[in-house]
N, CA, C and O atoms as a GROMACS GRO file, in nm:
protein
  472
    1MET      N    1  -6.872  17.716  -2.550
    1MET     CA    2  -6.973  17.771  -2.463
    1MET      C    3  -7.031  17.895  -2.531
    1MET      O    4  -6.955  17.978  -2.580
    2LYS      N    5  -7.160  17.908  -2.533
    2LYS     CA    6  -7.225  18.026  -2.591
    2LYS      C    7  -7.299  18.101  -2.482
    2LYS      O    8  -7.368  18.042  -2.399
    3ALA      N    9  -7.284  18.229  -2.484
    3ALA     CA   10  -7.352  18.313  -2.385
    3ALA      C   11  -7.498  18.334  -2.423
    3ALA      O   12  -7.536  18.319  -2.540
    4LEU      N   13  -7.578  18.369  -2.325
    4LEU     CA   14  -7.717  18.409  -2.344
    4LEU      C   15  -7.802  18.303  -2.413
    4LEU      O   16  -7.876  18.335  -2.507
    5LEU      N   17  -7.794  18.181  -2.368
    5LEU     CA   18  -7.880  18.077  -2.423
    5LEU      C   19  -8.022  18.089  -2.371
    5LEU      O   20  -8.116  18.037  -2.430
    6ARG      N   21  -8.035  18.158  -2.261
    6ARG     CA   22  -8.165  18.183  -2.198
    6ARG      C   23  -8.246  18.056  -2.178
    6ARG      O   24  -8.206  17.970  -2.098
    7ASP      N   25  -8.358  18.040  -2.247
    7ASP     CA   26  -8.447  17.928  -2.221
    7ASP      C   27  -8.436  17.817  -2.326
    7ASP      O   28  -8.532  17.744  -2.348
    8LYS      N   29  -8.322  17.804  -2.390
    8LYS     CA   30  -8.303  17.697  -2.488
    8LYS      C   31  -8.247  17.575  -2.416
    8LYS      O   32  -8.137  17.578  -2.362
    9PHE      N   33  -8.325  17.468  -2.417
    9PHE     CA   34  -8.286  17.346  -2.347
    9PHE      C   35  -8.280  17.230  -2.444
    9PHE      O   36  -8.353  17.225  -2.543
   10ARG      N   37  -8.193  17.139  -2.415
   10ARG     CA   38  -8.181  17.015  -2.492
   10ARG      C   39  -8.191  16.903  -2.390
   10ARG      O   40  -8.103  16.888  -2.304
   11ALA      N   41  -8.295  16.825  -2.398
   11ALA     CA   42  -8.317  16.717  -2.300
   11ALA      C   43  -8.218  16.604  -2.326
   11ALA      O   44  -8.206  16.554  -2.438
   12ILE      N   45  -8.149  16.563  -2.221
   12ILE     CA   46  -8.060  16.446  -2.227
   12ILE      C   47  -8.078  16.369  -2.097
   12ILE      O   48  -8.126  16.422  -1.997
   13TYR      N   49  -8.038  16.244  -2.099
   13TYR     CA   50  -8.045  16.162  -1.978
   13TYR      C   51  -7.946  16.215  -1.875
   13TYR      O   52  -7.835  16.257  -1.910
   14LEU      N   53  -7.985  16.212  -1.751
   14LEU     CA   54  -7.902  16.263  -1.642
   14LEU      C   55  -7.764  16.197  -1.642
   14LEU      O   56  -7.663  16.266  -1.629
   15LEU      N   57  -7.759  16.065  -1.654
   15LEU     CA   58  -7.629  15.997  -1.651
   15LEU      C   59  -7.542  16.035  -1.770
   15LEU      O   60  -7.419  16.037  -1.757
   16ASP      N   61  -7.602  16.063  -1.885
   16ASP     CA   62  -7.522  16.111  -1.999
   16ASP      C   63  -7.462  16.248  -1.966
   16ASP      O   64  -7.344  16.272  -1.993
   17TRP      N   65  -7.542  16.336  -1.909
   17TRP     CA   66  -7.495  16.469  -1.870
   17TRP      C   67  -7.383  16.459  -1.766
   17TRP      O   68  -7.284  16.532  -1.774
   18TRP      N   69  -7.398  16.371  -1.669
   18TRP     CA   70  -7.307  16.359  -1.556
   18TRP      C   71  -7.181  16.279  -1.590
   18TRP      O   72  -7.070  16.319  -1.552
   19GLU      N   73  -7.197  16.167  -1.661
   19GLU     CA   74  -7.084  16.074  -1.678
   19GLU      C   75  -7.031  16.059  -1.820
   19GLU      O   76  -6.922  16.004  -1.838
   20LYS      N   77  -7.103  16.105  -1.922
   20LYS     CA   78  -7.060  16.078  -2.059
   20LYS      C   79  -7.019  16.201  -2.138
   20LYS      O   80  -6.929  16.194  -2.221
   21GLU      N   81  -7.085  16.313  -2.114
   21GLU     CA   82  -7.057  16.433  -2.194
   21GLU      C   83  -6.921  16.491  -2.153
   21GLU      O   84  -6.901  16.532  -2.039
   22SER      N   85  -6.828  16.494  -2.248
   22SER     CA   86  -6.694  16.545  -2.222
   22SER      C   87  -6.696  16.696  -2.204
   22SER      O   88  -6.754  16.768  -2.284
   23ILE      N   89  -6.631  16.742  -2.098
   23ILE     CA   90  -6.622  16.884  -2.068
   23ILE      C   91  -6.483  16.937  -2.098
   23ILE      O   92  -6.466  17.052  -2.139
   24PHE      N   93  -6.384  16.852  -2.079
   24PHE     CA   94  -6.244  16.895  -2.087
   24PHE      C   95  -6.161  16.775  -2.131
   24PHE      O   96  -6.183  16.663  -2.085
   25THR      N   97  -6.065  16.799  -2.220
   25THR     CA   98  -5.975  16.693  -2.264
   25THR      C   99  -5.833  16.734  -2.233
   25THR      O  100  -5.791  16.846  -2.262
   26TYR      N  101  -5.759  16.643  -2.174
   26TYR     CA  102  -5.621  16.669  -2.137
   26TYR      C  103  -5.538  16.547  -2.175
   26TYR      O  104  -5.563  16.436  -2.128
   27TYR      N  105  -5.439  16.568  -2.260
   27TYR     CA  106  -5.353  16.460  -2.311
   27TYR      C  107  -5.436  16.343  -2.363
   27TYR      O  108  -5.406  16.228  -2.334
   28GLY      N  109  -5.539  16.374  -2.440
   28GLY     CA  110  -5.618  16.272  -2.507
   28GLY      C  111  -5.724  16.204  -2.422
   28GLY      O  112  -5.801  16.123  -2.473
   29LYS      N  113  -5.731  16.235  -2.293
   29LYS     CA  114  -5.833  16.177  -2.206
   29LYS      C  115  -5.941  16.281  -2.179
   29LYS      O  116  -5.912  16.396  -2.146
   30SER      N  117  -6.065  16.239  -2.194
   30SER     CA  118  -6.179  16.328  -2.170
   30SER      C  119  -6.223  16.321  -2.025
   30SER      O  120  -6.220  16.215  -1.963
   31TYR      N  121  -6.265  16.435  -1.973
   31TYR     CA  122  -6.313  16.444  -1.835
   31TYR      C  123  -6.456  16.498  -1.836
   31TYR      O  124  -6.488  16.590  -1.910
   32THR      N  125  -6.538  16.438  -1.753
   32THR     CA  126  -6.681  16.471  -1.747
   32THR      C  127  -6.710  16.561  -1.627
   32THR      O  128  -6.621  16.591  -1.547
   33ARG      N  129  -6.834  16.602  -1.616
   33ARG     CA  130  -6.876  16.678  -1.498
   33ARG      C  131  -6.847  16.598  -1.371
   33ARG      O  132  -6.799  16.653  -1.272
   34LYS      N  133  -6.878  16.470  -1.374
   34LYS     CA  134  -6.854  16.384  -1.258
   34LYS      C  135  -6.706  16.386  -1.218
   34LYS      O  136  -6.674  16.401  -1.101
   35ASP      N  137  -6.618  16.371  -1.315
   35ASP     CA  138  -6.474  16.371  -1.287
   35ASP      C  139  -6.432  16.501  -1.219
   35ASP      O  140  -6.360  16.500  -1.119
   36ILE      N  141  -6.477  16.612  -1.275
   36ILE     CA  142  -6.436  16.743  -1.225
   36ILE      C  143  -6.493  16.768  -1.085
   36ILE      O  144  -6.420  16.814  -0.997
   37VAL      N  145  -6.621  16.740  -1.066
   37VAL     CA  146  -6.683  16.763  -0.936
   37VAL      C  147  -6.619  16.673  -0.829
   37VAL      O  148  -6.588  16.720  -0.720
   38LEU      N  149  -6.599  16.546  -0.860
   38LEU     CA  150  -6.540  16.456  -0.761
   38LEU      C  151  -6.394  16.490  -0.732
   38LEU      O  152  -6.347  16.471  -0.619
   39SER      N  153  -6.321  16.538  -0.831
   39SER     CA  154  -6.184  16.585  -0.804
   39SER      C  155  -6.186  16.702  -0.707
   39SER      O  156  -6.102  16.710  -0.618
   40MET      N  157  -6.282  16.791  -0.725
   40MET     CA  158  -6.289  16.907  -0.636
   40MET      C  159  -6.327  16.866  -0.494
   40MET      O  160  -6.261  16.906  -0.398
   41VAL      N  161  -6.431  16.786  -0.480
   41VAL     CA  162  -6.479  16.756  -0.344
   41VAL      C  163  -6.395  16.652  -0.272
   41VAL      O  164  -6.387  16.654  -0.149
   42ASN      N  165  -6.332  16.561  -0.345
   42ASN     CA  166  -6.256  16.455  -0.280
   42ASN      C  167  -6.107  16.485  -0.265
   42ASN      O  168  -6.039  16.419  -0.188
   43LYS      N  169  -6.056  16.584  -0.338
   43LYS     CA  170  -5.912  16.607  -0.337
   43LYS      C  171  -5.875  16.751  -0.305
   43LYS      O  172  -5.762  16.778  -0.263
   44ASP      N  173  -5.967  16.845  -0.325
   44ASP     CA  174  -5.931  16.986  -0.320
   44ASP      C  175  -6.011  17.062  -0.214
   44ASP      O  176  -6.050  17.177  -0.236
   45GLY      N  177  -6.035  17.000  -0.100
   45GLY     CA  178  -6.093  17.074   0.010
   45GLY      C  179  -6.234  17.035   0.050
   45GLY      O  180  -6.284  17.086   0.150
   46GLY      N  181  -6.299  16.947  -0.024
   46GLY     CA  182  -6.432  16.902   0.016
   46GLY      C  183  -6.419  16.804   0.132
   46GLY      O  184  -6.454  16.837   0.245
   47ALA      N  185  -6.369  16.685   0.104
   47ALA     CA  186  -6.347  16.585   0.208
   47ALA      C  187  -6.209  16.603   0.270
   47ALA      O  188  -6.193  16.590   0.392
   48HIS      N  189  -6.110  16.634   0.189
   48HIS     CA  190  -5.975  16.662   0.236
   48HIS      C  191  -5.897  16.727   0.123
   48HIS      O  192  -5.948  16.739   0.011
   49VAL      N  193  -5.774  16.769   0.151
   49VAL     CA  194  -5.690  16.830   0.048
   49VAL      C  195  -5.569  16.741   0.027
   49VAL      O  196  -5.494  16.712   0.120
   50ASP      N  197  -5.550  16.696  -0.097
   50ASP     CA  198  -5.433  16.616  -0.131
   50ASP      C  199  -5.315  16.708  -0.160
   50ASP      O  200  -5.332  16.817  -0.213
   51GLU      N  201  -5.195  16.662  -0.123
   51GLU     CA  202  -5.075  16.740  -0.156
   51GLU      C  203  -5.058  16.750  -0.306
   51GLU      O  204  -5.019  16.855  -0.358
   52LYS      N  205  -5.086  16.642  -0.376
   52LYS     CA  206  -5.070  16.637  -0.522
   52LYS      C  207  -5.206  16.609  -0.584
   52LYS      O  208  -5.265  16.503  -0.562
   53LEU      N  209  -5.256  16.704  -0.660
   53LEU     CA  210  -5.383  16.687  -0.729
   53LEU      C  211  -5.360  16.619  -0.863
   53LEU      O  212  -5.247  16.609  -0.910
   54GLN      N  213  -5.467  16.572  -0.924
   54GLN     CA  214  -5.457  16.511  -1.056
   54GLN      C  215  -5.408  16.617  -1.155
   54GLN      O  216  -5.442  16.734  -1.143
   55ALA      N  217  -5.328  16.574  -1.252
   55ALA     CA  218  -5.264  16.667  -1.345
   55ALA      C  219  -5.367  16.751  -1.421
   55ALA      O  220  -5.350  16.873  -1.433
   56TYR      N  221  -5.474  16.688  -1.471
   56TYR     CA  222  -5.573  16.764  -1.547
   56TYR      C  223  -5.638  16.872  -1.461
   56TYR      O  224  -5.667  16.982  -1.508
   57TYR      N  225  -5.659  16.840  -1.334
   57TYR     CA  226  -5.724  16.934  -1.242
   57TYR      C  227  -5.632  17.051  -1.211
   57TYR      O  228  -5.677  17.165  -1.201
   58GLU      N  229  -5.503  17.022  -1.197
   58GLU     CA  230  -5.406  17.130  -1.174
   58GLU      C  231  -5.401  17.224  -1.295
   58GLU      O  232  -5.384  17.345  -1.279
   59VAL      N  233  -5.416  17.168  -1.416
   59VAL     CA  234  -5.417  17.251  -1.536
   59VAL      C  235  -5.541  17.341  -1.535
   59VAL      O  236  -5.531  17.458  -1.570
   60LEU      N  237  -5.656  17.288  -1.496
   60LEU     CA  238  -5.777  17.371  -1.486
   60LEU      C  239  -5.756  17.485  -1.387
   60LEU      O  240  -5.800  17.597  -1.411
   61MET      N  241  -5.690  17.457  -1.277
   61MET     CA  242  -5.667  17.558  -1.175
   61MET      C  243  -5.566  17.663  -1.220
   61MET      O  244  -5.581  17.781  -1.188
   62SER      N  245  -5.465  17.622  -1.294
   62SER     CA  246  -5.353  17.710  -1.327
   62SER      C  247  -5.381  17.809  -1.440
   62SER      O  248  -5.318  17.914  -1.447
   63GLY      N  249  -5.474  17.775  -1.526
   63GLY     CA  250  -5.500  17.862  -1.640
   63GLY      C  251  -5.409  17.834  -1.757
   63GLY      O  252  -5.410  17.908  -1.856
   64LYS      N  253  -5.330  17.728  -1.750
   64LYS     CA  254  -5.240  17.693  -1.860
   64LYS      C  255  -5.313  17.603  -1.958
   64LYS      O  256  -5.336  17.486  -1.929
   65TRP      N  257  -5.350  17.654  -2.070
   65TRP     CA  258  -5.410  17.579  -2.180
   65TRP      C  259  -5.544  17.515  -2.147
   65TRP      O  260  -5.595  17.437  -2.228
   66ALA      N  261  -5.602  17.542  -2.036
   66ALA     CA  262  -5.721  17.469  -1.994
   66ALA      C  263  -5.844  17.510  -2.073
   66ALA      O  264  -5.878  17.445  -2.173
   67LEU      N  265  -5.910  17.612  -2.032
   67LEU     CA  266  -6.032  17.658  -2.099
   67LEU      C  267  -6.003  17.794  -2.162
   67LEU      O  268  -5.989  17.894  -2.093
   68GLY      N  269  -5.993  17.794  -2.292
   68GLY     CA  270  -5.967  17.919  -2.361
   68GLY      C  271  -6.095  17.993  -2.392
   68GLY      O  272  -6.194  17.933  -2.433
   69ILE      N  273  -6.093  18.122  -2.372
   69ILE     CA  274  -6.207  18.208  -2.403
   69ILE      C  275  -6.160  18.307  -2.509
   69ILE      O  276  -6.065  18.384  -2.487
   70THR      N  277  -6.227  18.305  -2.624
   70THR     CA  278  -6.192  18.396  -2.733
   70THR      C  279  -6.309  18.491  -2.755
   70THR      O  280  -6.410  18.452  -2.814
   71PRO      N  281  -6.296  18.617  -2.710
   71PRO     CA  282  -6.407  18.710  -2.723
   71PRO      C  283  -6.429  18.754  -2.868
   71PRO      O  284  -6.334  18.779  -2.943
   72ASN      N  285  -6.553  18.761  -2.902
   72ASN     CA  286  -6.595  18.812  -3.031
   72ASN      C  287  -6.731  18.878  -3.008
   72ASN      O  288  -6.834  18.829  -3.054
   73LEU      N  289  -6.728  18.988  -2.936
   73LEU     CA  290  -6.851  19.053  -2.891
   73LEU      C  291  -6.858  19.196  -2.941
   73LEU      O  292  -6.756  19.253  -2.981
   74GLU      N  293  -6.976  19.253  -2.940
   74GLU     CA  294  -6.994  19.393  -2.977
   74GLU      C  295  -7.012  19.475  -2.851
   74GLU      O  296  -7.088  19.438  -2.761
   75PHE      N  297  -6.942  19.587  -2.845
   75PHE     CA  298  -6.951  19.676  -2.729
   75PHE      C  299  -6.996  19.813  -2.777
   75PHE      O  300  -6.966  19.853  -2.890
   76SER      N  301  -7.068  19.885  -2.692
   76SER     CA  302  -7.111  20.020  -2.727
   76SER      C  303  -7.000  20.122  -2.700
   76SER      O  304  -7.003  20.233  -2.752
   77GLY      N  305  -6.903  20.084  -2.619
   77GLY     CA  306  -6.791  20.172  -2.587
   77GLY      C  307  -6.659  20.103  -2.618
   77GLY      O  308  -6.650  20.018  -2.707
   78LYS      N  309  -6.558  20.141  -2.543
   78LYS     CA  310  -6.425  20.083  -2.561
   78LYS      C  311  -6.429  19.936  -2.520
   78LYS      O  312  -6.486  19.901  -2.417
   79GLU      N  313  -6.368  19.851  -2.601
   79GLU     CA  314  -6.363  19.708  -2.571
   79GLU      C  315  -6.270  19.684  -2.452
   79GLU      O  316  -6.159  19.739  -2.449
   80PRO      N  317  -6.312  19.604  -2.354
   80PRO     CA  318  -6.230  19.583  -2.234
   80PRO      C  319  -6.111  19.490  -2.258
   80PRO      O  320  -6.020  19.484  -2.175
   81TYR      N  321  -6.110  19.418  -2.369
   81TYR     CA  322  -5.999  19.329  -2.403
   81TYR      C  323  -5.999  19.309  -2.554
   81TYR      O  324  -6.098  19.335  -2.622
   82GLU      N  325  -5.886  19.263  -2.603
   82GLU     CA  326  -5.868  19.247  -2.747
   82GLU      C  327  -5.957  19.135  -2.802
   82GLU      O  328  -5.953  19.022  -2.753
   83GLN      N  329  -6.035  19.169  -2.902
   83GLN     CA  330  -6.124  19.072  -2.965
   83GLN      C  331  -6.043  18.974  -3.048
   83GLN      O  332  -5.944  19.011  -3.112
   84GLY      N  333  -6.085  18.847  -3.048
   84GLY     CA  334  -6.018  18.745  -3.129
   84GLY      C  335  -5.894  18.685  -3.065
   84GLY      O  336  -5.834  18.594  -3.122
   85THR      N  337  -5.854  18.734  -2.949
   85THR     CA  338  -5.739  18.679  -2.877
   85THR      C  339  -5.790  18.581  -2.773
   85THR      O  340  -5.884  18.611  -2.700
   86THR      N  341  -5.728  18.464  -2.765
   86THR     CA  342  -5.771  18.363  -2.668
   86THR      C  343  -5.704  18.388  -2.534
   86THR      O  344  -5.582  18.402  -2.525
   87TYR      N  345  -5.785  18.393  -2.429
   87TYR     CA  346  -5.738  18.411  -2.292
   87TYR      C  347  -5.762  18.282  -2.215
   87TYR      O  348  -5.863  18.214  -2.235
   88PHE      N  349  -5.669  18.249  -2.127
   88PHE     CA  350  -5.680  18.128  -2.045
   88PHE      C  351  -5.688  18.171  -1.899
   88PHE      O  352  -5.586  18.202  -1.837
   89PRO      N  353  -5.809  18.173  -1.842
   89PRO     CA  354  -5.825  18.222  -1.706
   89PRO      C  355  -5.776  18.123  -1.601
   89PRO      O  356  -5.783  18.002  -1.620
   90ASN      N  357  -5.727  18.178  -1.489
   90ASN     CA  358  -5.696  18.095  -1.373
   90ASN      C  359  -5.826  18.048  -1.310
   90ASN      O  360  -5.931  18.110  -1.328
   91ASN      N  361  -5.819  17.940  -1.239
   91ASN     CA  362  -5.932  17.888  -1.162
   91ASN      C  363  -6.054  17.855  -1.246
   91ASN      O  364  -6.167  17.880  -1.205
   92ALA      N  365  -6.031  17.798  -1.364
   92ALA     CA  366  -6.141  17.758  -1.451
   92ALA      C  367  -6.229  17.652  -1.383
   92ALA      O  368  -6.348  17.641  -1.414
   93HIS      N  369  -6.172  17.576  -1.291
   93HIS     CA  370  -6.250  17.475  -1.221
   93HIS      C  371  -6.364  17.538  -1.141
   93HIS      O  372  -6.471  17.478  -1.127
   94LEU      N  373  -6.343  17.658  -1.089
   94LEU     CA  374  -6.448  17.727  -1.014
   94LEU      C  375  -6.559  17.776  -1.108
   94LEU      O  376  -6.678  17.768  -1.075
   95ALA      N  377  -6.520  17.826  -1.223
   95ALA     CA  378  -6.620  17.870  -1.322
   95ALA      C  379  -6.701  17.750  -1.370
   95ALA      O  380  -6.822  17.761  -1.389
   96LEU      N  381  -6.636  17.636  -1.390
   96LEU     CA  382  -6.708  17.516  -1.431
   96LEU      C  383  -6.808  17.473  -1.324
   96LEU      O  384  -6.921  17.435  -1.357
   97MET      N  385  -6.769  17.479  -1.199
   97MET     CA  386  -6.858  17.440  -1.090
   97MET      C  387  -6.982  17.529  -1.088
   97MET      O  388  -7.094  17.480  -1.069
   98ARG      N  389  -6.962  17.660  -1.107
   98ARG     CA  390  -7.077  17.751  -1.113
   98ARG      C  391  -7.166  17.717  -1.232
   98ARG      O  392  -7.289  17.722  -1.222
   99GLN      N  393  -7.105  17.683  -1.346
   99GLN     CA  394  -7.183  17.648  -1.464
   99GLN      C  395  -7.265  17.522  -1.439
   99GLN      O  396  -7.382  17.516  -1.476
  100PHE      N  397  -7.204  17.421  -1.377
  100PHE     CA  398  -7.277  17.297  -1.349
  100PHE      C  399  -7.395  17.324  -1.257
  100PHE      O  400  -7.504  17.272  -1.278
  101ALA      N  401  -7.373  17.407  -1.154
  101ALA     CA  402  -7.482  17.442  -1.062
  101ALA      C  403  -7.593  17.516  -1.136
  101ALA      O  404  -7.711  17.491  -1.113
  102HIS      N  405  -7.554  17.606  -1.225
  102HIS     CA  406  -7.654  17.678  -1.305
  102HIS      C  407  -7.736  17.581  -1.390
  102HIS      O  408  -7.858  17.595  -1.400
  103GLU      N  409  -7.670  17.483  -1.452
  103GLU     CA  410  -7.741  17.386  -1.535
  103GLU      C  411  -7.845  17.308  -1.454
  103GLU      O  412  -7.956  17.284  -1.502
  104VAL      N  413  -7.809  17.270  -1.334
  104VAL     CA  414  -7.902  17.196  -1.248
  104VAL      C  415  -8.020  17.287  -1.209
  104VAL      O  416  -8.135  17.245  -1.216
  105MET      N  417  -7.989  17.409  -1.168
  105MET     CA  418  -8.096  17.499  -1.124
  105MET      C  419  -8.188  17.538  -1.240
  105MET      O  420  -8.309  17.544  -1.224
  106ALA      N  421  -8.130  17.566  -1.357
  106ALA     CA  422  -8.212  17.603  -1.473
  106ALA      C  423  -8.298  17.484  -1.518
  106ALA      O  424  -8.413  17.502  -1.557
  107SER      N  425  -8.242  17.363  -1.513
  107SER     CA  426  -8.319  17.244  -1.548
  107SER      C  427  -8.434  17.225  -1.451
  107SER      O  428  -8.545  17.188  -1.491
  108SER      N  429  -8.409  17.249  -1.324
  108SER     CA  430  -8.512  17.236  -1.222
  108SER      C  431  -8.630  17.328  -1.251
  108SER      O  432  -8.746  17.288  -1.241
  109ARG      N  433  -8.599  17.452  -1.288
  109ARG     CA  434  -8.706  17.547  -1.322
  109ARG      C  435  -8.776  17.506  -1.451
  109ARG      O  436  -8.899  17.507  -1.458
  110GLN      N  437  -8.699  17.470  -1.552
  110GLN     CA  438  -8.755  17.437  -1.683
  110GLN      C  439  -8.849  17.317  -1.676
  110GLN      O  440  -8.957  17.318  -1.736
  111PHE      N  441  -8.808  17.214  -1.602
  111PHE     CA  442  -8.884  17.089  -1.599
  111PHE      C  443  -8.968  17.074  -1.473
  111PHE      O  444  -9.020  16.967  -1.444
  112CYS      N  445  -8.982  17.185  -1.398
  112CYS     CA  446  -9.068  17.191  -1.280
  112CYS      C  447  -9.037  17.082  -1.178
  112CYS      O  448  -9.128  17.014  -1.129
  113TRP      N  449  -8.910  17.066  -1.147
  113TRP     CA  450  -8.872  16.972  -1.041
  113TRP      C  451  -8.893  17.046  -0.910
  113TRP      O  452  -8.831  17.149  -0.886
  114HIS      N  453  -8.978  16.994  -0.827
  114HIS     CA  454  -9.006  17.058  -0.699
  114HIS      C  455  -8.988  16.956  -0.587
  114HIS      O  456  -9.025  16.839  -0.601
  115LEU      N  457  -8.932  17.001  -0.480
  115LEU     CA  458  -8.924  16.914  -0.363
  115LEU      C  459  -9.060  16.915  -0.294
  115LEU      O  460  -9.118  17.020  -0.269
  116GLN      N  461  -9.108  16.799  -0.265
  116GLN     CA  462  -9.237  16.787  -0.198
  116GLN      C  463  -9.214  16.792  -0.047
  116GLN      O  464  -9.125  16.724   0.004
  117PRO      N  465  -9.292  16.872   0.024
  117PRO     CA  466  -9.278  16.872   0.170
  117PRO      C  467  -9.311  16.736   0.228
  117PRO      O  468  -9.401  16.667   0.180
  118GLN      N  469  -9.239  16.700   0.331
  118GLN     CA  470  -9.260  16.569   0.396
  118GLN      C  471  -9.386  16.571   0.478
  118GLN      O  472  -9.421  16.470   0.540
   0.00000   0.00000   0.00000
């Protein structure tokens, strides 16, 4: 993931974005946006809450080896964390959901998708 992409877009088919582009790999299996979103809404409080969630989803929630962030940034003052060290945040599934929503909203603005009044 790269920060500050601003208005750089790469056009892809919606179904490729939703069902084919791998976001996360766990034990050799790739998971897409669709997998992650449906796990959240169907198992983790959307439609209901399962006692036992899917293993990959629990890893995303726990911060164990899921999404590593390795900072390599320039700061004008004291660095808030050690540069070059990989951190594994808890609740990565929530950050992913915000990212997916951002992608949809930014695409809507970029490609002028507007809802027409009825």
